[in-house]
N, C-alpha and C positions, 0 to 999 in steps of 0.2 A: 206593638212598639216597644223594643228593650231598653232599659233605661242604661244610664249611662256607667253605672254600677253593677249592672249585671252584664254589660258588653265587657268588663274586665277580667270574667271570668274566663279561664282558658278553655279553647274547644281543642276537640278531635279532629283531626282532618282527615283521618285516612279512613273512616267507615263508608261504606258503599253507600250511596244513595240517601247520605242526610248528613248536614253539621250539626254535631251531639256535642252538648257542652258538656265538661267534666262531671257536673250536678247531677244531670238527667243519667248518665251512662254509669257512674261508681253509686251513686248515694241510692237510686232508686230500688237495689237489691240488695241495700244493707239492712241485715234481718232484725237489727236492735233498732233501725230507724234513724240512726242517726249518719249526720251527711258527712258522706266518706270521700273526701278528695285530695290530691296531693297537697293540698295547702292545708287542709286539716289532717291527715295522717303527719304530716311535721309539726304539728301541736301535740301529738301524742309520744309522750315521755318516751314509751320503749320503741315506737317506730323510730324517733329521732334518733336516739342512743345507737341503737342497728345503723343506721344510714351514716351516722357520725364515724362510728365505728371502720367500719368498710370504708369510706372515700377518704378519711385521714389517714387510716392506717396504705391504702394504697397510694395515696398523695405523697407518702414520706419517704416512699422506696425509690432511690436512683433507678433512670431509667436512661439507659443506654442506647448507643448505633453501632454494633457492631458488622465488621466486614470478614465472611469465611475466605482463610487461608487456603484452608486443604479441609479433607474429613475429619481432622481432628485438632486444628487451632482455628482460632481466630482472632482478632484485633479489634479494638475501638477507632472506630471511622472518625476519629477528630480531626481529618483533613478536610471532610465534605460540612458544608454548610449546614447542611440538615442535621447534623448533630446537632449545632446549638440550639436549633429548633425544639427538636425533642427534649436535650438535656436539661436546656436551660433556659429560654426566652422562646416560647410560642408565639404568641404575639406582643403589641407594644405596650399591652396595658398588665398583663397576668404574666404571674411569676410560673414556674414549671408546675408548683404546687398547686398555686388557685387553679390552673386550668386541669388537671389529673381532678381535681378534686369535685370540681364543678361537672366534668364528665363522669363522674361516677354517681352523685349525685342526680344526673338526669336518669341515669339508667335504674337508678334504684327506687325514682317515684315515677317516672314517665316509662321504662323499658327500654328507651332508645336514648341515642346521644349521636348528633350530629355536628359535625365541624367542618367550616367553608376553608378551602385551600386558598390560599391568596400569593400569585405570584410577585416576584420583588427581586430587591437585591441582592438576596441568599438563595435565588435560584424561584425554581416550579411552585416549592413550597415556601416561600419567605416568611409567610403567618398561618397560623391554627386560631379559629375561632368559633366559639358555639352558638346555633340558631336554637332556639326554646324549642323543645319537642313537639309542645302541646300545636304547633302553627305549621306542620310539617309534615304533608303529604307525598305519602310515597309511590310512583307508578312504575307497573312493569308493562315495558314495551314488547313489539310483538318479537321482536327477535331476544329477549329475555333480558336485556339492559334496562338499568333504572334509571331512572330522573325523578327531580324532586320540585314540587312547588311548596315556598313556604311564603306563609302570610303571618306579618309581624302583628304578636298580640295586641303593641300597643295603638299601632297605628293604622292596621287593616291594609297595608301594600303587600302586594304579592310579588314574589317574583321567582322566576325558575332557575334553577340549577342542572348542568350534567350530572349523570353519574361520574364523571373522573373528576368534578369540581368538590364532591363530598367525599369527608372519611365519617362511614355510618358505623357505629357499635350498636349490637343490638343484645338484648336478653335474651331470655327462655323465648323461643319463636317457633310456631307449629307450621309457619308457610314461609321460611325463611327469608321472608321478606319486612316483616313487622316483628320488633320484640314485643313481647306480651307487656302489659300493664302491672307491677306490681300489687301498686295501689287497689286494680281492680281484682286480681285474685285473692289478695290475703283481706278484700274488705269487711269480710266478718270478724275477723279476729281484732281487725283495726277497730272496725266501730264498738264491737264490745269492750275493749279498752278504753276508747272515749267517750261511752256511755258509763262506764263505772268513774274516770275521772269526774265528769261532771256531776254524777250521781252524788260522790263522796263531797264532792265541793259545797254542792247544795244541802248532804246531812249535817255536816259538819257547821257550817253557816249556821244552821238551827239547834246548836248545841248539842249534837247528836240526838235529837230526840226528835221523833217522825210528826209529830204535831201537838196540841193543846185543841181538846175538845170543852166550851161551854155552853152550858146548857142551864134554865130555868124551868120551872112548872107554868108560867106564863107564857102565853101567846104572843110573840115579838112578831109584827110585819116584817117584809123582806128587808126595807131600806136600815130598819134600825139593826137587825141582825149582823147586815154588811157594814155598817157602821161601829159596830162592838167587834168583829171581827180584825178590820182595818186598825179599829185604836189598841187592840191587843197585840198585833202583829208590830204596829209602829212603837209599842211602848218595851217588847220583851223580845224580840228576832233578833240574833244575831250574836256572835261571842262579845262583842262589847256591852251587850244589854242583859248578861246572863245574872241570874241570880236577882234581879229585882222584884223589888216586893211589890205584891199586886194586891188591889183594892176593891173588894167585889160588893154589889151594892143590890136591892131588892129580890132577893134570893138567887142570884148571879152562880154559878158553880163552876169549877177548872177541875177538868181531869185529864190527867196525862196518859198519853198511849206507848206502851212500851216498845223497843226496841225489839224487830223478829230475828230470828236466827238470820235471816241473808243479810239483814243491814247489819248485821256484827261479827259478820263474817266477810268482809269486805274483801281484807288482806286476802285470804285465799283464793276466792274468786278472782280479784288483780293479779295473783301470781299465776293461774291458769292463762290468763289476756295475755301477760309478758310472753310465757313460754310459748304461746302459739305465734305470737308476733317473731318470737327468736328462730320456730321452725319453717318462718317464709323466709327467712335472712340464711336460715342454718348459721346461726349464731351461737356459740356455748355461751349460755346464760352469765357464765362469769365475768363475759367482757362486757356486758351492760350493768355491773356491779350487783349481779345476784348471786351471792356467796352462798346459799344454802348448802348447796350439794356439791361444794368445792373443798377439797381436803391438801394440805398442804402436799400430799404426795402425787397427786393428779392433777396440780396445776399445770406441771411442766409439759406432760401428755397432752392435755387439753390445749396447749398454744401450739404444739405441733400440729395436731389437727385441726385447730384454727387457721394455721398457716396452709394445710394439705387439702383441706374442705371447702373452706370459706373464702379465703384471700385467691388463691390459687386459679380458680376456672374466671374471677375477675380480672386476673391478669392476663391470663391468655387471651378474652376476650379483645381486649384492649391491643395486646402484643399482634393477633391476627388480625384485627381491623388496620392496622398500620401497615404491614405488612403487603395487603390486598390492595389499600387503596393510596398508598404511599409511596411504595419501595419500588425500584424497578422489580419486572417479573424474571429475570436471571438467574436470584435466590443468593447473590454475593451479598446481600446486604438481610439483615434481620435486626430489629429492636426487643431488648429484654431488659425486664425489673429485675433489678437484685435484691435477692431476699433473704441475706445472710443477715441481716440484721433485726429479721424477725426471728432469728434460731439461736441469736445469742443470747448464752445462759450469763450466770453471773462470773465475774471475774476469776475465781478458782476454776470454775469449771472448764470456760475458756482457754484459759492457759493451758492446763491439762491438756485439753484436746490438741492444741498447737503443740507439745510437747510431741505427743503420740504422732501427729505428722510428720515432725521434723526427722523423731529416731526412725520411721519408716520411710524416710525419703521423698516423699509425695511433694512436700513442703520445705523449702529452705528458707533460715531467718529473715533473710530480707524481705520475702512474700509476706512472712505473719508480720512484720514490721508494717509493711504496706497497707494490710488488711486495718490494722490499728491505727492507722496514719500518722505512725510517726517520726516517718523519713529514714536516712540512713544511718548507721553508727557513727560513733565520734570515733578519731583515730586516736591511739593514746599518745602520739608523739607530738602531734599540734592541735588535739582537742577541735579539730574542724570536721565537718563532712568528709568519709572518705568512703571508697570502695572496700567491701568485706567479702570477702570469699564465701559462697554459699554453699556451706558443708555442713553434712547433719550432726548432731551433736554427740552423737556416738562414735562418729569417725574420729570427731576434733578429740574425746576423750580416748581413743584407742592412739593417737599419733603423740597426745602428750606422757601415756604411758611409754612407749616408745621413745622418746627421748628423754625420759627420768631414768631408762634403763628398769621398768619394773614392769615389762610387759609378760602375759603369762604364756605367750608361745615360744619366746626364748630368754633362755636363762641370761642372767645380767654376769657382770664380770666380777661381784662379788660372791656370786655364788660358786663359781668355778674354783676359786679360791678358796672357799671355805670345803669344799669337795675335794681338794688337793691335799688339803692340811689332814682330813681327818682321815685322807687313806693312807696318807704317809705316817 
């Protein structure tokens, strides 16, 4: 008989031949002996930090639906109801940020994200909402199509879905059907970090001392020994009781045990466990506040590396799932995250880049202002928004020089007069 508390633990539904609990699947193989589940992994500081960085970064990027006009041009498909579903309001209770963030957390802890497509006033995909990955079983039919059977972890109710009713985003996958579980693949790194956190909490709870040995030359019965130990711990264990005076009688002596090198070098071992978790996520350590190896010179390149090697694969997975499971097959529409925000430097560097772009005539001042969310320029006549000609800066300077009569290409009238005077 499974107790109500145990039944609340999520189960993995896709394992062949048995229904396995997260406890059984993951924690049984943790070398440290620490139970590792998605729930306990979330309580591990380094793993939670990596999950937050990925989920919050991806969720903060704008997601837009585009229409291809030709091989080189495209436009935002704002006229389609699906645009608002993906870019603003996926369902009636979540913002787009919350929806994407939840999707990334499901991927990061369970390796899969399942979104139900609901038809409504905005079309065949009026709403998108997530199902908990622990309750989903994926079945590949004889015709290679996929079907889904979902068991609600809270109520135990089952419901079947066709493949065209689910948007399925996978993490790393060996069979192309199920995403691998990151918590399972990284269980040893997570277990080590979790064990260190628990050990450190206990170690410093005891005033950073391994223990005290009470001894006497007298032979004491077992009950007396246990009573003495309990009394000593009640009087002296814990930071609040540190330094209290002990009074011993009847030849009782107290000897302290000095800390070993392993106990005094927790920080070094802790650092190794943090780096191991960063490797699971492919996360630059400085992104989770580990700045030991960071320098002022390499942080900018590290940010580019973070966007290219850490975040970009997550974006491509989500964009690909949207294109496969939601958009028509004709290829006219596609969804894309805007990543320019990740690569924006300080204001001086950014404005210098804009200047280069305008001078080389592949951006206009109006496009720069649009990227900076500044709106159109004000006209000098009435100080109201007006249209300005999108002319590169160097062209404007050349025209100003010609109007002033100082162009280097043509001599001015003043130069001709001076030449005539000198010749005379």
